[in-house]
TORKOL-4160 file (C-alpha; in steps of 0.2 Angstrom, whole numbers, padded with zeros to 4 digits, m for minus):
293
<pt num="1" X="0298" Y="0489" Z="0417"/>
<pt num="2" X="0316" Y="0488" Z="0412"/>
<pt num="3" X="0320" Y="0492" Z="0394"/>
<pt num="4" X="0336" Y="0492" Z="0384"/>
<pt num="5" X="0334" Y="0510" Z="0378"/>
<pt num="6" X="0332" Y="0519" Z="0394"/>
<pt num="7" X="0348" Y="0513" Z="0403"/>
<pt num="8" X="0358" Y="0517" Z="0387"/>
<pt num="9" X="0354" Y="0535" Z="0390"/>
<pt num="10" X="0362" Y="0535" Z="0407"/>
<pt num="11" X="0377" Y="0526" Z="0399"/>
<pt num="12" X="0380" Y="0538" Z="0385"/>
<pt num="13" X="0380" Y="0553" Z="0397"/>
<pt num="14" X="0393" Y="0544" Z="0408"/>
<pt num="15" X="0404" Y="0542" Z="0393"/>
<pt num="16" X="0403" Y="0560" Z="0390"/>
<pt num="17" X="0408" Y="0564" Z="0407"/>
<pt num="18" X="0424" Y="0553" Z="0405"/>
<pt num="19" X="0429" Y="0561" Z="0389"/>
<pt num="20" X="0423" Y="0579" Z="0390"/>
<pt num="21" X="0415" Y="0585" Z="0406"/>
<pt num="22" X="0430" Y="0585" Z="0418"/>
<pt num="23" X="0436" Y="0603" Z="0422"/>
<pt num="24" X="0453" Y="0608" Z="0415"/>
<pt num="25" X="0467" Y="0597" Z="0423"/>
<pt num="26" X="0454" Y="0587" Z="0433"/>
<pt num="27" X="0457" Y="0571" Z="0423"/>
<pt num="28" X="0476" Y="0572" Z="0427"/>
<pt num="29" X="0472" Y="0575" Z="0445"/>
<pt num="30" X="0461" Y="0559" Z="0445"/>
<pt num="31" X="0475" Y="0549" Z="0437"/>
<pt num="32" X="0466" Y="0547" Z="0420"/>
<pt num="33" X="0469" Y="0554" Z="0403"/>
<pt num="34" X="0460" Y="0569" Z="0396"/>
<pt num="35" X="0454" Y="0565" Z="0379"/>
<pt num="36" X="0454" Y="0582" Z="0370"/>
<pt num="37" X="0450" Y="0574" Z="0353"/>
<pt num="38" X="0433" Y="0568" Z="0360"/>
<pt num="39" X="0436" Y="0550" Z="0359"/>
<pt num="40" X="0429" Y="0538" Z="0372"/>
<pt num="41" X="0440" Y="0536" Z="0387"/>
<pt num="42" X="0446" Y="0518" Z="0388"/>
<pt num="43" X="0451" Y="0520" Z="0407"/>
<pt num="44" X="0432" Y="0523" Z="0411"/>
<pt num="45" X="0423" Y="0507" Z="0411"/>
<pt num="46" X="0435" Y="0498" Z="0400"/>
<pt num="47" X="0428" Y="0506" Z="0384"/>
<pt num="48" X="0422" Y="0524" Z="0389"/>
<pt num="49" X="0404" Y="0518" Z="0393"/>
<pt num="50" X="0397" Y="0513" Z="0410"/>
<pt num="51" X="0379" Y="0507" Z="0412"/>
<pt num="52" X="0370" Y="0513" Z="0428"/>
<pt num="53" X="0358" Y="0498" Z="0428"/>
<pt num="54" X="0344" Y="0509" Z="0434"/>
<pt num="55" X="0328" Y="0509" Z="0423"/>
<pt num="56" X="0323" Y="0526" Z="0417"/>
<pt num="57" X="0307" Y="0535" Z="0411"/>
<pt num="58" X="0302" Y="0542" Z="0394"/>
<pt num="59" X="0298" Y="0559" Z="0403"/>
<pt num="60" X="0313" Y="0559" Z="0414"/>
<pt num="61" X="0330" Y="0567" Z="0410"/>
<pt num="62" X="0347" Y="0566" Z="0419"/>
<pt num="63" X="0359" Y="0578" Z="0426"/>
<pt num="64" X="0378" Y="0576" Z="0428"/>
<pt num="65" X="0392" Y="0584" Z="0438"/>
<pt num="66" X="0410" Y="0580" Z="0442"/>
<pt num="67" X="0418" Y="0582" Z="0459"/>
<pt num="68" X="0435" Y="0590" Z="0460"/>
<pt num="69" X="0443" Y="0573" Z="0463"/>
<pt num="70" X="0436" Y="0567" Z="0446"/>
<pt num="71" X="0422" Y="0556" Z="0452"/>
<pt num="72" X="0406" Y="0559" Z="0441"/>
<pt num="73" X="0389" Y="0561" Z="0449"/>
<pt num="74" X="0374" Y="0556" Z="0439"/>
<pt num="75" X="0356" Y="0561" Z="0444"/>
<pt num="76" X="0341" Y="0554" Z="0437"/>
<pt num="77" X="0324" Y="0545" Z="0440"/>
<pt num="78" X="0322" Y="0526" Z="0445"/>
<pt num="79" X="0306" Y="0520" Z="0437"/>
<pt num="80" X="0306" Y="0505" Z="0449"/>
<pt num="81" X="0308" Y="0514" Z="0465"/>
<pt num="82" X="0298" Y="0530" Z="0459"/>
<pt num="83" X="0311" Y="0542" Z="0465"/>
<pt num="84" X="0324" Y="0553" Z="0459"/>
<pt num="85" X="0342" Y="0548" Z="0463"/>
<pt num="86" X="0360" Y="0552" Z="0463"/>
<pt num="87" X="0374" Y="0540" Z="0459"/>
<pt num="88" X="0392" Y="0542" Z="0461"/>
<pt num="89" X="0406" Y="0533" Z="0451"/>
<pt num="90" X="0424" Y="0531" Z="0454"/>
<pt num="91" X="0436" Y="0539" Z="0441"/>
<pt num="92" X="0437" Y="0522" Z="0432"/>
<pt num="93" X="0418" Y="0520" Z="0430"/>
<pt num="94" X="0414" Y="0508" Z="0444"/>
<pt num="95" X="0400" Y="0512" Z="0457"/>
<pt num="96" X="0407" Y="0521" Z="0472"/>
<pt num="97" X="0404" Y="0509" Z="0487"/>
<pt num="98" X="0407" Y="0523" Z="0499"/>
<pt num="99" X="0392" Y="0532" Z="0493"/>
<pt num="100" X="0374" Y="0528" Z="0497"/>
<pt num="101" X="0369" Y="0510" Z="0495"/>
<pt num="102" X="0380" Y="0502" Z="0481"/>
<pt num="103" X="0384" Y="0519" Z="0475"/>
<pt num="104" X="0366" Y="0526" Z="0474"/>
<pt num="105" X="0356" Y="0537" Z="0485"/>
<pt num="106" X="0338" Y="0542" Z="0484"/>
<pt num="107" X="0328" Y="0558" Z="0488"/>
<pt num="108" X="0314" Y="0549" Z="0497"/>
<pt num="109" X="0302" Y="0560" Z="0486"/>
<pt num="110" X="0289" Y="0550" Z="0476"/>
<pt num="111" X="0285" Y="0555" Z="0459"/>
<pt num="112" X="0283" Y="0549" Z="0441"/>
<pt num="113" X="0299" Y="0556" Z="0434"/>
<pt num="114" X="0304" Y="0573" Z="0427"/>
<pt num="115" X="0320" Y="0580" Z="0421"/>
<pt num="116" X="0332" Y="0584" Z="0436"/>
<pt num="117" X="0348" Y="0594" Z="0438"/>
<pt num="118" X="0362" Y="0592" Z="0450"/>
<pt num="119" X="0376" Y="0603" Z="0457"/>
<pt num="120" X="0390" Y="0601" Z="0469"/>
<pt num="121" X="0393" Y="0614" Z="0483"/>
<pt num="122" X="0411" Y="0620" Z="0487"/>
<pt num="123" X="0410" Y="0609" Z="0503"/>
<pt num="124" X="0407" Y="0593" Z="0493"/>
<pt num="125" X="0388" Y="0592" Z="0497"/>
<pt num="126" X="0378" Y="0586" Z="0482"/>
<pt num="127" X="0361" Y="0595" Z="0478"/>
<pt num="128" X="0348" Y="0588" Z="0466"/>
<pt num="129" X="0334" Y="0599" Z="0459"/>
<pt num="130" X="0318" Y="0590" Z="0454"/>
<pt num="131" X="0299" Y="0591" Z="0454"/>
<pt num="132" X="0287" Y="0583" Z="0466"/>
<pt num="133" X="0273" Y="0576" Z="0456"/>
<pt num="134" X="0261" Y="0572" Z="0470"/>
<pt num="135" X="0262" Y="0590" Z="0478"/>
<pt num="136" X="0265" Y="0598" Z="0461"/>
<pt num="137" X="0280" Y="0608" Z="0468"/>
<pt num="138" X="0298" Y="0609" Z="0464"/>
<pt num="139" X="0311" Y="0604" Z="0477"/>
<pt num="140" X="0330" Y="0603" Z="0481"/>
<pt num="141" X="0337" Y="0588" Z="0490"/>
<pt num="142" X="0354" Y="0589" Z="0498"/>
<pt num="143" X="0366" Y="0575" Z="0501"/>
<pt num="144" X="0381" Y="0573" Z="0512"/>
<pt num="145" X="0397" Y="0567" Z="0502"/>
<pt num="146" X="0393" Y="0550" Z="0508"/>
<pt num="147" X="0376" Y="0550" Z="0500"/>
<pt num="148" X="0365" Y="0552" Z="0516"/>
<pt num="149" X="0352" Y="0566" Z="0516"/>
<pt num="150" X="0358" Y="0582" Z="0525"/>
<pt num="151" X="0345" Y="0584" Z="0539"/>
<pt num="152" X="0351" Y="0602" Z="0542"/>
<pt num="153" X="0344" Y="0607" Z="0525"/>
<pt num="154" X="0326" Y="0611" Z="0524"/>
<pt num="155" X="0315" Y="0597" Z="0531"/>
<pt num="156" X="0325" Y="0581" Z="0532"/>
<pt num="157" X="0336" Y="0586" Z="0518"/>
<pt num="158" X="0322" Y="0592" Z="0507"/>
<pt num="159" X="0318" Y="0611" Z="0503"/>
<pt num="160" X="0303" Y="0616" Z="0493"/>
<pt num="161" X="0300" Y="0632" Z="0483"/>
<pt num="162" X="0282" Y="0634" Z="0489"/>
<pt num="163" X="0278" Y="0637" Z="0470"/>
<pt num="164" X="0265" Y="0625" Z="0463"/>
<pt num="165" X="0269" Y="0618" Z="0446"/>
<pt num="166" X="0277" Y="0604" Z="0436"/>
<pt num="167" X="0290" Y="0607" Z="0424"/>
<pt num="168" X="0299" Y="0597" Z="0411"/>
<pt num="169" X="0316" Y="0603" Z="0416"/>
<pt num="170" X="0323" Y="0612" Z="0431"/>
<pt num="171" X="0340" Y="0622" Z="0432"/>
<pt num="172" X="0351" Y="0623" Z="0447"/>
<pt num="173" X="0367" Y="0633" Z="0451"/>
<pt num="174" X="0377" Y="0636" Z="0467"/>
<pt num="175" X="0383" Y="0654" Z="0470"/>
<pt num="176" X="0400" Y="0657" Z="0477"/>
<pt num="177" X="0392" Y="0661" Z="0494"/>
<pt num="178" X="0384" Y="0644" Z="0495"/>
<pt num="179" X="0366" Y="0650" Z="0491"/>
<pt num="180" X="0357" Y="0639" Z="0478"/>
<pt num="181" X="0346" Y="0645" Z="0464"/>
<pt num="182" X="0333" Y="0634" Z="0455"/>
<pt num="183" X="0324" Y="0638" Z="0439"/>
<pt num="184" X="0308" Y="0631" Z="0433"/>
<pt num="185" X="0290" Y="0635" Z="0428"/>
<pt num="186" X="0275" Y="0637" Z="0439"/>
<pt num="187" X="0257" Y="0631" Z="0438"/>
<pt num="188" X="0253" Y="0644" Z="0426"/>
<pt num="189" X="0269" Y="0640" Z="0415"/>
<pt num="190" X="0278" Y="0656" Z="0420"/>
<pt num="191" X="0297" Y="0654" Z="0421"/>
<pt num="192" X="0304" Y="0659" Z="0438"/>
<pt num="193" X="0319" Y="0658" Z="0449"/>
<pt num="194" X="0320" Y="0653" Z="0467"/>
<pt num="195" X="0335" Y="0656" Z="0478"/>
<pt num="196" X="0338" Y="0646" Z="0494"/>
<pt num="197" X="0349" Y="0650" Z="0509"/>
<pt num="198" X="0362" Y="0637" Z="0514"/>
<pt num="199" X="0350" Y="0630" Z="0527"/>
<pt num="200" X="0336" Y="0627" Z="0514"/>
<pt num="201" X="0325" Y="0642" Z="0518"/>
<pt num="202" X="0320" Y="0653" Z="0504"/>
<pt num="203" X="0331" Y="0669" Z="0503"/>
<pt num="204" X="0318" Y="0683" Z="0506"/>
<pt num="205" X="0330" Y="0696" Z="0500"/>
<pt num="206" X="0329" Y="0688" Z="0482"/>
<pt num="207" X="0315" Y="0694" Z="0471"/>
<pt num="208" X="0299" Y="0694" Z="0481"/>
<pt num="209" X="0300" Y="0682" Z="0495"/>
<pt num="210" X="0314" Y="0672" Z="0487"/>
<pt num="211" X="0305" Y="0670" Z="0470"/>
<pt num="212" X="0310" Y="0680" Z="0454"/>
<pt num="213" X="0298" Y="0679" Z="0439"/>
<pt num="214" X="0302" Y="0682" Z="0421"/>
<pt num="215" X="0284" Y="0686" Z="0415"/>
<pt num="216" X="0286" Y="0674" Z="0401"/>
<pt num="217" X="0275" Y="0659" Z="0399"/>
<pt num="218" X="0281" Y="0643" Z="0392"/>
<pt num="219" X="0285" Y="0624" Z="0394"/>
<pt num="220" X="0302" Y="0623" Z="0387"/>
<pt num="221" X="0319" Y="0619" Z="0395"/>
<pt num="222" X="0326" Y="0630" Z="0409"/>
<pt num="223" X="0345" Y="0632" Z="0408"/>
<pt num="224" X="0353" Y="0642" Z="0421"/>
<pt num="225" X="0370" Y="0650" Z="0423"/>
<pt num="226" X="0379" Y="0663" Z="0434"/>
<pt num="227" X="0389" Y="0676" Z="0426"/>
<pt num="228" X="0406" Y="0681" Z="0433"/>
<pt num="229" X="0398" Y="0697" Z="0440"/>
<pt num="230" X="0385" Y="0687" Z="0449"/>
<pt num="231" X="0370" Y="0691" Z="0437"/>
<pt num="232" X="0359" Y="0676" Z="0434"/>
<pt num="233" X="0355" Y="0671" Z="0416"/>
<pt num="234" X="0340" Y="0659" Z="0412"/>
<pt num="235" X="0336" Y="0651" Z="0396"/>
<pt num="236" X="0319" Y="0645" Z="0392"/>
<pt num="237" X="0305" Y="0644" Z="0379"/>
<pt num="238" X="0290" Y="0655" Z="0378"/>
<pt num="239" X="0273" Y="0649" Z="0370"/>
<pt num="240" X="0273" Y="0662" Z="0357"/>
<pt num="241" X="0289" Y="0672" Z="0358"/>
<pt num="242" X="0301" Y="0657" Z="0356"/>
<pt num="243" X="0317" Y="0654" Z="0365"/>
<pt num="244" X="0323" Y="0668" Z="0376"/>
<pt num="245" X="0337" Y="0673" Z="0388"/>
<pt num="246" X="0332" Y="0683" Z="0404"/>
<pt num="247" X="0345" Y="0691" Z="0414"/>
<pt num="248" X="0343" Y="0695" Z="0433"/>
<pt num="249" X="0353" Y="0706" Z="0444"/>
<pt num="250" X="0361" Y="0696" Z="0459"/>
<pt num="251" X="0346" Y="0701" Z="0470"/>
<pt num="252" X="0333" Y="0694" Z="0458"/>
<pt num="253" X="0327" Y="0710" Z="0450"/>
<pt num="254" X="0329" Y="0714" Z="0432"/>
<pt num="255" X="0327" Y="0730" Z="0422"/>
<pt num="256" X="0310" Y="0736" Z="0418"/>
<pt num="257" X="0312" Y="0727" Z="0401"/>
<pt num="258" X="0321" Y="0710" Z="0404"/>
<pt num="259" X="0336" Y="0707" Z="0393"/>
<pt num="260" X="0328" Y="0694" Z="0381"/>
<pt num="261" X="0336" Y="0688" Z="0365"/>
<pt num="262" X="0321" Y="0680" Z="0355"/>
<pt num="263" X="0325" Y="0667" Z="0342"/>
<pt num="264" X="0314" Y="0668" Z="0326"/>
<pt num="265" X="0309" Y="0651" Z="0322"/>
<pt num="266" X="0304" Y="0656" Z="0305"/>
<pt num="267" X="0321" Y="0662" Z="0300"/>
<pt num="268" X="0332" Y="0651" Z="0288"/>
<pt num="269" X="0342" Y="0638" Z="0297"/>
<pt num="270" X="0333" Y="0639" Z="0313"/>
<pt num="271" X="0325" Y="0622" Z="0317"/>
<pt num="272" X="0306" Y="0624" Z="0320"/>
<pt num="273" X="0306" Y="0611" Z="0335"/>
<pt num="274" X="0298" Y="0613" Z="0352"/>
<pt num="275" X="0313" Y="0615" Z="0364"/>
<pt num="276" X="0328" Y="0612" Z="0353"/>
<pt num="277" X="0343" Y="0613" Z="0364"/>
<pt num="278" X="0336" Y="0626" Z="0376"/>
<pt num="279" X="0343" Y="0617" Z="0391"/>
<pt num="280" X="0360" Y="0617" Z="0384"/>
<pt num="281" X="0366" Y="0634" Z="0389"/>
<pt num="282" X="0385" Y="0636" Z="0391"/>
<pt num="283" X="0397" Y="0650" Z="0396"/>
<pt num="284" X="0411" Y="0654" Z="0384"/>
<pt num="285" X="0427" Y="0663" Z="0389"/>
<pt num="286" X="0427" Y="0682" Z="0393"/>
<pt num="287" X="0409" Y="0680" Z="0400"/>
<pt num="288" X="0400" Y="0677" Z="0383"/>
<pt num="289" X="0386" Y="0665" Z="0383"/>
<pt num="290" X="0382" Y="0652" Z="0370"/>
<pt num="291" X="0369" Y="0639" Z="0368"/>
<pt num="292" X="0355" Y="0634" Z="0356"/>
<pt num="293" X="0346" Y="0651" Z="0358"/>
């Protein structure tokens, strides 16, 4: 059922893409202004807002990435089709007719809608991370730049973690060597990382059989970043310990005691809310990390 509220979520995120999410200088390369004051970009959709026109789901979330040519990619869940999707827009906010069908491409994986992440490889291929509700398993879907699934990746464009579980958010990053790292929680609610080779097979040299675990149980967000030195930093929320950061070495191992920074929710000024901003991890200059935790 289509509602007013759900498509608006997509629209607001696309407005943020136009005004703030482009890499430095990308707006000029795309021929549009870079609104450093945070105002909506009138060259994007006429008033800085575009509506994807795709019905969402109250459990689902969206991901966003921007290509080097300034074309934004939106990832989300289509409640009518029952699948996750990626949609590409031109720099002016119009759907890209050269991508998928009328600018939208689907994973082919049926589910009930969870939060997704999206990333763009250096070769321009687009990767979506999501959760298969039917099989209770996390997956990656890789698309060619034209929106078709990449049959050379996994099985018909879909690669799976082999770890059962359903999570409210998955994280995704692309390493400089093209390998893909997904973050999520498993059936027992433990936060973990899974790394994939460029062909979609699990990287057996990472962690144990391609899986690196935190030892922390929780259901919160799963933000993920790569440091300049190749270390992986995961942000999540534990059931009892609160929000945390876990840092892994490039091979998926971590010191005997992982480097956590726990937020005391009882401290003054800390909102006592269940996943307040955990997925919003960002990297500042000089390698410092910032976010809600």
